[in-house]
C-alpha positions in Angstrom: 0.1 0.2 0.2 2.7 2.2 0.9 4.4 1.9 -2.2 1.1 2.1 -4.3 1.0 5.8 -2.7 4.7 6.7 -3.4 4.5 5.7 -7.1 1.0 7.6 -7.7 3.0 11.0 -5.8 6.1 10.3 -8.2 4.8 9.1 -11.1 5.1 12.7 -12.8 8.9 12.6 -11.6 11.8 11.3 -13.7 12.3 8.6 -11.3 9.2 7.1 -12.0 9.5 7.4 -15.4 12.3 4.9 -15.5 11.3 2.5 -13.0 7.5 2.7 -13.6 7.0 0.9 -16.9 6.9 -2.9 -17.5 10.1 -5.1 -17.9 11.0 -6.0 -21.3 13.4 -8.7 -21.9 14.3 -7.7 -25.6 14.9 -4.0 -24.4 17.6 -5.5 -21.6 18.9 -7.7 -24.3 19.5 -4.6 -26.1 21.2 -2.5 -23.5 23.5 -5.3 -22.4 24.6 -5.7 -26.2 25.1 -1.8 -26.3 27.5 -1.9 -22.7 29.4 -5.2 -24.3 29.8 -3.2 -27.7 30.7 -0.2 -26.1 33.3 -2.0 -24.5 35.0 -3.3 -27.1 36.9 0.1 -27.9 38.1 0.2 -24.4 39.4 -3.1 -24.6 41.4 -2.3 -27.7 42.4 0.7 -26.7 44.3 -0.8 -23.1 46.2 -2.7 -25.2 47.2 -1.4 -28.5 50.3 0.5 -27.3 52.3 -2.0 -24.9 54.6 -2.9 -27.7 56.6 0.3 -28.0 57.6 -0.2 -24.6 59.4 -2.8 -25.0 62.1 -0.7 -26.5 62.4 1.9 -23.9 62.9 4.6 -26.4 61.5 6.2 -29.8 60.9 2.8 -31.9 58.6 4.4 -34.5 55.5 2.3 -33.7 54.4 4.9 -31.3 52.7 6.5 -34.6 50.0 4.1 -33.8 48.4 5.8 -30.8 47.2 8.2 -33.7 45.0 5.6 -35.1 42.6 6.7 -32.7 42.0 10.1 -35.3 40.5 8.0 -37.5 36.8 9.7 -37.0 38.2 13.2 -38.8 37.6 10.9 -41.9 33.7 12.1 -41.3 34.5 15.5 -42.5 34.5 13.8 -46.1 30.3 13.6 -46.9 30.4 10.6 -49.1 32.7 8.6 -46.9 30.3 10.2 -43.7 27.0 8.7 -45.4 28.9 5.5 -46.2 30.1 4.8 -42.7 26.9 5.8 -41.2 24.8 3.3 -43.8 27.2 0.5 -42.8 27.8 0.8 -39.2 27.2 -2.9 -38.6 30.1 -3.6 -40.7 32.2 -0.9 -39.5 31.5 -2.2 -35.8 32.5 -6.2 -37.1 36.0 -4.7 -38.7 36.5 -3.1 -35.5 36.6 -6.7 -34.0 39.4 -7.4 -35.5 41.8 -6.3 -32.3 39.9 -8.9 -30.2 41.7 -12.0 -32.8 45.0 -10.3 -32.9 46.2 -12.7 -30.1 46.2 -15.3 -32.4 49.1 -13.4 -34.1 52.5 -14.9 -33.0 54.3 -12.3 -34.4 54.3 -9.0 -32.6 54.7 -6.6 -34.6 51.9 -7.9 -37.1 49.8 -8.2 -33.6 50.2 -4.6 -33.4 49.1 -3.4 -36.9 46.1 -5.9 -36.7 44.9 -4.0 -33.1 45.6 -0.7 -34.6 43.0 -1.7 -37.3 40.7 -2.5 -34.7 40.9 0.7 -33.1 41.2 2.6 -36.2 37.9 1.1 -36.5 36.4 1.4 -33.3 37.1 5.3 -33.0 35.4 5.2 -36.7 32.1 3.4 -36.0 31.4 4.9 -32.3 31.8 8.7 -33.3 29.7 8.1 -36.6 27.4 6.3 -34.6 26.8 9.0 -31.8 27.0 11.8 -34.8 24.2 9.4 -36.5 21.8 9.5 -33.1 22.2 12.9 -32.7 19.1 14.4 -33.8 17.3 11.7 -31.5 18.3 12.6 -27.7 16.7 9.4 -26.6 18.5 6.8 -29.1 21.5 8.9 -28.6 21.4 8.6 -24.9 21.1 4.9 -24.8 24.3 4.9 -27.2 26.3 7.2 -24.4 24.7 5.2 -21.6 26.1 1.7 -23.5 29.7 3.9 -23.6 29.9 4.7 -20.0 28.5 1.5 -18.4 31.0 -0.6 -20.3 33.8 1.2 -19.0 32.6 0.4 -15.6 31.9 -2.9 -16.9 35.7 -3.1 -17.7 36.8 -1.5 -14.6 34.7 -4.4 -12.7 36.0 -7.2 -15.0 39.9 -5.9 -14.5 39.0 -5.8 -10.9 37.9 -9.5 -10.9 41.2 -10.7 -13.0 43.7 -9.0 -10.5 43.8 -5.7 -13.3 44.1 -7.6 -16.3 41.3 -8.7 -18.8 40.4 -11.9 -20.3 39.8 -10.9 -23.6 43.1 -9.0 -24.4 45.5 -9.1 -26.9 48.4 -9.7 -24.3 46.1 -12.7 -22.9 45.8 -16.3 -24.0 44.9 -19.4 -23.1 47.9 -19.8 -20.8 47.7 -16.6 -18.7 43.9 -16.6 -17.4 42.8 -15.9 -21.3 39.3 -16.3 -22.7 39.8 -14.6 -26.1 37.6 -17.0 -28.1 34.6 -16.5 -25.8 35.2 -12.5 -25.6 35.0 -12.6 -29.5 32.4 -14.6 -29.8 30.2 -12.6 -27.4 31.4 -9.1 -29.3 29.8 -10.6 -32.8 26.5 -11.2 -31.0 26.4 -7.5 -29.5 27.3 -5.9 -32.7 24.9 -7.8 -34.5 22.2 -7.4 -32.0 23.2 -3.7 -31.2 23.1 -2.4 -34.6 20.0 -4.0 -36.2 18.3 -0.8 -35.9 18.8 1.5 -39.0 20.3 5.0 -38.1 18.2 8.1 -38.6 17.4 9.1 -42.2 20.0 11.3 -44.1 18.3 14.5 -43.9 19.1 14.5 -40.1 22.7 13.8 -40.5 23.6 17.4 -41.9 25.0 18.6 -38.6 23.5 20.4 -35.6 24.9 24.1 -35.1 25.0 24.5 -31.3 28.1 25.8 -29.8 31.8 25.7 -30.8 32.8 22.0 -32.5 36.4 23.3 -31.4 35.3 23.5 -28.0 33.5 20.3 -27.7 36.4 18.7 -29.1 38.8 19.9 -26.4 36.3 18.8 -24.1 36.0 14.9 -25.5 40.1 15.5 -25.2 40.1 16.0 -21.6 37.1 13.5 -20.4 38.0 10.5 -22.2 41.4 11.1 -21.1 40.2 11.9 -17.4 38.4 8.5 -17.6 41.1 6.2 -19.3 43.8 7.3 -17.2 42.2 7.4 -13.9 39.4 4.9 -14.2 39.9 2.3 -16.8 41.5 0.4 -13.3 39.5 0.4 -10.2 43.1 0.4 -8.5 44.7 3.9 -10.6 43.8 6.6 -8.0 44.8 3.7 -5.1 47.9 3.6 -6.2 48.1 7.4 -6.6 47.6 7.4 -3.1 49.8 4.7 -1.9 52.4 5.3 0.5 53.8 1.9 2.4 53.4 0.3 5.5 51.7 0.7 8.0 48.6 1.1 5.8 47.0 4.2 6.4 45.0 4.5 3.4 43.1 2.5 0.8 44.2 -0.9 -0.9 43.5 -2.1 -4.1 41.3 -5.0 -2.8 38.6 -4.9 -1.6 38.4 -0.5 -1.6 38.7 -0.8 -5.8 35.1 -1.6 -5.1 34.2 1.8 -3.9 36.1 3.0 -7.0 33.8 1.1 -9.1 30.6 2.8 -7.2 31.9 6.3 -7.7 31.7 5.6 -11.2 28.4 4.7 -11.0 27.2 7.3 -8.8 28.6 9.9 -11.5 26.7 8.1 -14.5 23.9 8.5 -12.8 23.9 12.2 -11.8 24.9 12.8 -15.6 22.0 10.8 -16.5 19.0 12.5 -14.2 20.9 15.6 -13.8 21.9 16.9 -16.6 22.1 20.6 -15.4 24.3 19.6 -12.5 26.7 17.7 -14.2 27.4 20.4 -16.8 27.7 23.4 -14.0 30.5 25.4 -13.3 29.3 24.2 -9.0 30.3 20.8 -9.7 33.4 21.7 -12.0 34.5 23.3 -9.1 33.8 20.4 -6.9 35.6 17.8 -9.9 38.5 20.4 -9.7 39.2 20.4 -6.3 39.1 16.4 -6.2 41.8 16.7 -9.2 43.8 18.5 -6.7 43.5 16.4 -3.4 44.4 13.5 -5.8 47.9 15.0 -6.8 49.2 17.0 -3.9 47.7 14.6 -1.1 48.1 10.8 -0.1 46.5 8.3 1.8 42.5 8.2 2.5 42.2 12.4 1.4 44.0 11.7 -1.7 41.9 8.8 -2.5 38.7 11.1 -1.5 39.4 13.6 -4.1 40.3 10.7 -6.2 36.4 9.1 -6.0 35.2 13.1 -6.2 37.1 13.3 -9.4 35.4 10.0 -10.4 32.5 10.9 -9.7 32.7 14.2 -12.0 34.5 12.8 -14.4 31.6 10.2 -15.0 28.5 12.9 -14.3 30.0 15.7 -17.3 30.9 12.9 -19.9 27.0 12.5 -20.4 26.5 16.2 -21.8 30.2 16.8 -23.3 29.7 13.4 -25.2 25.8 14.4 -26.5 27.3 18.1 -27.1 29.6 16.5 -29.3 27.6 14.2 -31.3 25.7 17.2 -32.1 28.0 19.2 -33.5 31.0 18.3 -36.4 32.0 15.0 -35.9 35.0 15.0 -37.7 36.0 18.2 -35.3 34.8 16.7 -32.2 35.7 13.2 -32.3 38.9 13.7 -35.0 40.3 16.7 -33.3 39.3 15.6 -29.7 40.6 12.2 -30.4 44.4 14.0 -31.4 44.3 16.3 -28.7 43.6 13.1 -26.4 46.8 11.5 -27.9 48.8 14.4 -27.2 47.8 13.9 -23.5 48.0 10.1 -23.5 51.7 10.9 -24.9 52.4 14.1 -22.2 51.4 11.5 -19.4 54.0 9.2 -20.5 56.7 11.9 -21.1 56.7 12.8 -17.4 58.3 9.6 -16.5 60.0 8.7 -19.7 61.5 12.4 -20.2 65.1 10.6 -20.0 64.3 8.6 -23.5 62.2 10.5 -25.8 63.0 14.4 -27.3 61.8 17.2 -25.4 61.4 15.0 -22.1 63.2 17.1 -19.8 60.7 20.1 -20.5 57.8 18.4 -19.2 60.0 16.0 -16.5 57.9 15.3 -13.1 55.1 17.5 -14.4 51.9 15.3 -13.2 50.5 18.6 -11.7 50.6 20.3 -15.6 48.8 17.0 -16.5 45.7 17.4 -14.4 45.4 21.3 -14.9 45.5 20.6 -18.5 42.7 17.5 -18.2 40.6 19.8 -16.3 41.0 23.0 -18.6 40.2 20.6 -21.8 36.8 19.6 -19.7 36.3 23.1 -18.9 36.2 24.0 -22.8 33.7 21.3 -23.5 31.4 22.6 -20.4 31.9 26.1 -21.6 30.1 25.2 -25.4 27.5 22.9 -23.7 26.3 26.0 -22.3 26.2 27.6 -25.7 22.6 25.8 -27.3 19.9 27.4 -27.9 17.0 27.4 -25.6 14.8 26.3 -28.0 17.2 23.0 -28.6 17.3 22.6 -25.0 13.7 22.4 -24.8 13.4 20.1 -27.7 16.1 17.6 -25.9 14.3 17.8 -22.9 11.0 17.0 -24.1 12.4 14.0 -25.8 14.5 13.0 -22.8 11.4 12.8 -21.0 9.6 10.6 -23.3 12.1 8.0 -23.6 13.4 7.6 -20.2 12.0 4.5 -19.5 15.1 2.9 -21.4 17.4 4.1 -18.6 16.4 1.6 -16.5 17.6 -1.3 -17.8 21.2 0.8 -17.9 20.7 1.5 -14.1 19.9 -2.4 -13.7 22.8 -3.3 -15.4 24.9 -0.9 -13.0 23.5 -2.2 -9.9 24.5 -5.8 -11.5 27.8 -4.5 -11.7 28.3 -2.8 -8.2 27.0 -6.5 -6.8 29.8 -8.3 -9.1 32.2 -5.9 -7.3 31.2 -6.0 -3.7 31.6 -10.0 -3.8 34.4 -9.5 -5.7 35.8 -7.7 -2.7 34.7 -9.7 -0.1 36.5 -12.7 -2.2 40.1 -10.8 -2.7 39.8 -9.3 0.8 43.7 -10.0 2.1 43.5 -13.0 4.8 47.4 -12.0 5.9 47.8 -15.8 7.4 51.0 -16.1 4.9 53.5 -18.8 5.7 57.8 -19.0 4.0 58.2 -22.3 3.0 61.0 -23.2 5.7 59.8 -22.2 8.5 61.0 -24.8 11.1 64.6 -24.1 9.3 64.2 -20.7 10.3 64.9 -19.9 6.2 64.6 -16.6 4.7 64.8 -17.2 0.7 65.2 -13.8 -0.7 65.5 -13.1 -4.8 65.7 -10.3 -7.4 63.9 -9.9 -10.7 63.5 -7.1 -13.4 60.2 -8.2 -15.4 59.7 -5.4 -17.7 56.4 -4.3 -17.2 55.4 -8.0 -17.3 54.9 -8.6 -20.7 56.9 -11.3 -22.1 59.1 -11.4 -25.4 56.1 -12.5 -27.1 54.1 -9.6 -26.1 51.8 -11.8 -23.5 51.2 -10.8 -20.2 53.6 -12.9 -17.8 52.4 -13.3 -14.5 51.2 -16.5 -14.6 55.0 -18.0 -15.6 56.5 -15.8 -12.7 53.8 -16.8 -10.4 55.4 -20.6 -11.3 58.8 -19.8 -11.1 58.9 -17.9 -7.9 56.4 -20.8 -6.5 58.8 -23.6 -7.2 61.9 -21.7 -6.1 60.5 -21.2 -3.3 60.6 -17.5 -2.6 59.8 -16.2 0.8 61.2 -12.3 -0.4 61.3 -11.0 -3.8 61.9 -7.5 -5.3 60.4 -6.7 -8.4 61.9 -4.3 -10.8 59.8 -2.4 -13.8 56.2 -2.8 -12.3 54.8 0.2 -13.1 52.0 -0.2 -15.8 49.3 2.1 -14.4 49.5 3.9 -17.4 47.5 4.4 -20.6 50.1 2.5 -23.2 50.8 -0.3 -20.4 47.2 -1.2 -20.2 46.6 0.6 -16.4 47.6 -2.7 -15.1 48.8 -4.1 -11.7 51.2 -7.3 -11.7 51.6 -7.4 -8.0 47.9 -8.0 -7.1 47.5 -11.0 -8.7 51.4 -12.2 -7.4 50.9 -11.6 -4.3 47.1 -13.0 -3.6 48.1 -15.9 -5.5 51.2 -16.9 -3.9 50.0 -15.5 -0.1 52.5 -12.4 0.5 52.4 -9.0 1.2 52.9 -6.5 -1.3 54.4 -3.0 -0.7 53.7 -1.2 -4.4 56.5 0.8 -3.9 56.4 4.9 -5.4 53.0 5.0 -6.9 52.1 6.5 -10.9 52.4 9.3 -9.5 56.2 9.1 -8.3 57.3 9.1 -12.4 59.5 5.8 -11.9 59.5 2.7 -13.9 58.1 0.8 -10.8 59.2 -1.2 -7.8 57.8 -3.6 -5.6 58.4 -6.2 -2.9 56.5 -9.2 -2.2 56.9 -10.9 1.2 55.8 -13.9 3.2 56.8 -12.5 5.9 54.8 -9.3 7.6 55.8 -5.8 6.4 56.1 -3.8 9.7 56.7 -0.3 8.2 57.9 0.6 4.4 59.3 3.8 3.2 59.9 4.7 -0.5 62.6 6.7 -1.9 63.0 8.7 -4.9 67.1 8.9 -5.1 69.0 11.9 -6.6 68.6 12.0 -10.8 69.7 15.7 -11.6 69.7 14.2 -15.6 67.9 10.8 -16.1 65.3 9.0 -15.1 64.2 8.8 -11.3 65.9 5.8 -9.1 62.8 4.1 -6.7 63.6 2.6 -3.5 61.5 0.9 -0.8 63.0 0.3 2.3 61.1 -2.3 4.3 61.0 -3.8 8.0 59.7 -7.2 8.0 59.0 -9.4 10.8 61.4 -12.5 10.4 60.6 -15.5 12.9 60.5 -12.9 15.3 63.4 -10.8 14.3 63.6 -7.3 12.4 65.1 -7.3 9.4 65.5 -4.5 6.7 65.1 -5.4 3.0 66.0 -2.6 0.7 64.4 -2.9 -3.4 66.2 -0.4 -5.6 66.8 0.3 -9.2 69.8 2.5 -9.9 70.0 4.7 -13.0 70.9 4.5 -16.7 74.3 3.7 -17.8 74.5 6.9 -19.8 74.3 9.0 -16.2 77.4 8.3 -14.6 76.9 11.6 -12.4 73.3 10.1 -10.9 74.6 6.7 -10.7 77.4 8.3 -8.2 75.0 10.2 -6.1 72.3 7.3 -5.8 75.6 4.9 -4.8 76.4 8.0 -1.9 72.6 7.9 -1.1 72.2 4.2 -0.8 75.2 3.4 1.0 74.1 5.9 3.9 70.6 4.8 4.0 72.2 1.2 4.5 74.4 1.7 6.5 72.2 3.9 8.6 70.1 0.9 10.0 71.4 -1.2 13.0 69.6 -4.4 11.7 70.2 -6.8 9.3 69.8 -6.1 5.8 69.3 -7.2 2.3 69.7 -5.1 -0.4 67.8 -6.7 -3.5 68.7 -4.0 -6.5 69.9 -3.1 -10.0 73.3 -1.4 -9.9 74.4 -1.0 -13.4 78.3 -2.1 -12.6 80.6 -4.4 -12.9 82.0 -6.7 -9.9 84.6 -5.1 -7.8 84.7 -1.9 -10.0 83.9 1.5 -9.8 80.2 1.8 -7.6 80.5 -1.5 -6.5 82.8 -0.6 -4.2 80.3 2.3 -2.6 77.3 -0.3 -2.5 79.9 -2.5 -0.5 82.1 -0.6 1.5 82.6 0.0 5.4 79.9 2.7 5.3 77.4 1.1 3.9 78.0 -2.4 6.0 77.1 -4.8 3.1 78.8 -7.9 1.4 78.2 -9.0 -1.9 76.2 -12.7 -2.1 79.2 -13.7 -3.8 82.6 -11.9 -4.8 83.3 -14.0 -6.8 80.4 -13.9 -9.1 82.3 -11.6 -12.4 79.5 -12.4 -14.6 77.2 -9.7 -13.2 75.8 -6.7 -14.8 72.5 -5.3 -13.4 71.5 -7.6 -10.6 73.2 -7.4 -7.6 72.1 -9.5 -3.9 73.9 -8.1 -0.9 73.4 -8.8 2.9 74.8 -7.9 6.8 74.0 -9.3 9.4 73.1 -12.5 8.5 74.3 -15.8 7.6 74.2 -16.5 3.8 73.8 -20.0 3.1 73.2 -20.2 -0.8 73.1 -18.3 -4.2 71.7 -19.6 -7.5 71.1 -17.5 -10.9 68.0 -19.0 -12.7 67.3 -18.6 -16.3 64.5 -16.4 -17.5 63.3 -18.6 -20.6 61.5 -16.0 -22.5 59.9 -13.9 -19.3 61.6 -11.2 -19.5 65.3 -9.8 -20.1 66.3 -10.3 -16.9 67.4 -13.5 -15.1 66.2 -14.5 -11.4 68.7 -14.1 -8.9 68.0 -15.8 -5.6 69.7 -16.5 -2.1 69.3 -18.5 1.3 70.0 -16.6 4.8 70.0 -18.5 7.9 67.7 -16.4 10.4 69.3 -16.4 14.1 72.7 -16.4 13.6 75.1 -13.8 12.7 77.5 -13.6 9.6 81.2 -14.9 9.8 83.9 -12.1 11.9 86.1 -12.5 8.4 85.8 -12.5 4.6 87.8 -15.9 4.1 85.3 -17.6 6.3 82.3 -15.8 5.4 82.8 -16.7 1.6 84.1 -20.3 2.0 81.7 -22.8 -0.3 80.9 -26.2 0.6 79.4 -29.0 -1.2 75.5 -30.0 -1.4 75.6 -32.7 0.4 76.9 -30.5 3.4 73.9 -28.6 3.1 70.8 -29.9 5.5 67.5 -30.6 2.9 65.6 -27.6 4.3 68.8 -25.6 3.3 68.6 -26.5 -0.5 67.1 -25.1 -3.4 65.1 -27.1 -5.6 66.2 -30.0 -7.6 63.6 -28.6 -10.4 66.1 -26.5 -12.4 69.2 -28.4 -12.0 70.8 -29.9 -15.6 68.2 -28.7 -18.4 65.2 -27.9 -16.2 62.0 -26.7 -17.1 60.0 -24.3 -19.1 63.3 -22.8 -20.2 64.4 -22.4 -16.3 67.8 -23.9 -15.1 70.4 -22.6 -12.9 72.9 -21.4 -15.2 76.2 -19.5 -15.1 77.9 -21.8 -11.9 75.2 -24.8 -14.0 73.9 -25.6 -10.1 73.4 -23.3 -6.6 76.5 -22.1 -4.2 76.5 -23.1 -0.7 78.7 -21.7 1.9 79.6 -22.5 5.3 
């Protein structure tokens, strides 16, 4: 009875016009198909630019970032009409990117994905333009695209920031590419079965400036893509280490997804608020907090920005669809592309032309993003009162279709909450050789978790780390939280699957290539350092204190500067030597030093000031990776070949906790045979000889053990 009374009073209000209609299974399928179809552009675009980064410099493949400007072709009227009349074919062609995973040659794979992105952008720009004269149908397309973004973030939340139908996925690393392609074809066939509006309605709509609308599209697309295409991105922007003082990727990624959904609802139900300058100001405050603060304060700012970006996207895309598509989407994507390069240049400044001019200027990126959005907001106000009234009337007559998108949003929220519950940290991790009080530590440069064939390598890394029985490992080149790397975080999968605590290290807004620490032992405290780098790339360091069998042990994970910058490396050597020398506790350095054994900067790391010892000073074949230690009894050292996982081997050391190191270097470095070593202190036999899956003990052809 109460419900009937409420519905009677609310029947003329927007909420009743949405939910007061009978349910239609066909309309619901249409909504789901539109959402899945809208998602494909996100899937393709997120994976199309990983390959150029492999070269760590200008390779020429960076040109593929420009494939998004295909809507500029809509300036040619015959071609525009051809595309609009053949939207189904164009959308089907865009699915080529989903099949690129089948191509073994990574260069050809790149071309196929680039073609898919080209067709996706062209198809969706033409779709929005063709529906520009019918506000109800246009809103459904905009809703589908934005709900698709939220669904993509939720799927990545469930798949530990990866996506099962990406081109970097396959059957061996958790991919479901074939199923994803079949569903995509069905979605396209369903969502494109309605013909576009008549050609007489496709002549453009002269409301406001197309240039300003294009700038708005650039800003809102870049903001959503760089910050909201993964639920953990803004969380990692605010991460500062242990003890935890802010959100963590799981379970709090569900809050990011909820904020995105809330913003979309505001955009759909309160267009006036979404495009208001007051709301723009609130979004700008959120952007400032995310950029300048950390922990919960920064995250709250990120949530506010998330709400704003999703809300303002509705009127900005709608405004762009009613103007010249070649300008609003073609020019808009061109500016967006420069923003994509901009947010890579701030960290890749050592490898790109003009890089030092924008070195570490993430604040400039955020300011530029909001100014671009402001241009779109400005021109969205310039619509004539008559046009506004027509659109309002059209919306009121077609709002019932919104219900199905709201239903899907609700389902996504339930899904993300369930995933948050399932991924909640257990914090009950057990080392491999607890009874022997052995700590097995490793260092590995994982090259952004892409293997030599261009596929995601987390599963292969997981298997080797587990089979080598590693308790503590430092991972370098781990920061994938940028558009060109797919906004991924390989440490989430590794930590949860292996049962380890994780410290992500300096976040994406700290302008490094990333460092991470995984540990079976509790991380009591951690501090993130950015070492002196006056010329070259920033050198990240994690300084962490672990509770190892009741004893506090410091672990340092460090990536030094490049060979081209000797002064940087000298200053970094001084910094690290003092940092390691300052701790009175036993310590381990897991590092990438770019030096030869016993030469140059090596003698700063291994010195009286640092107090550190080389795990095996007789190993003359190293250049990058080194394990150093002090205050611990080292019992073993091994080098394991990488197979095709990355470009750097895995180095591993074993330490006996509770016993002090030998008093003299001669005794400390005395080697013994394996048969003199207790079983619990030995390295796994699995990797002797030819090993397995391309992994074997190499250089020495066997592990080394010490008295």
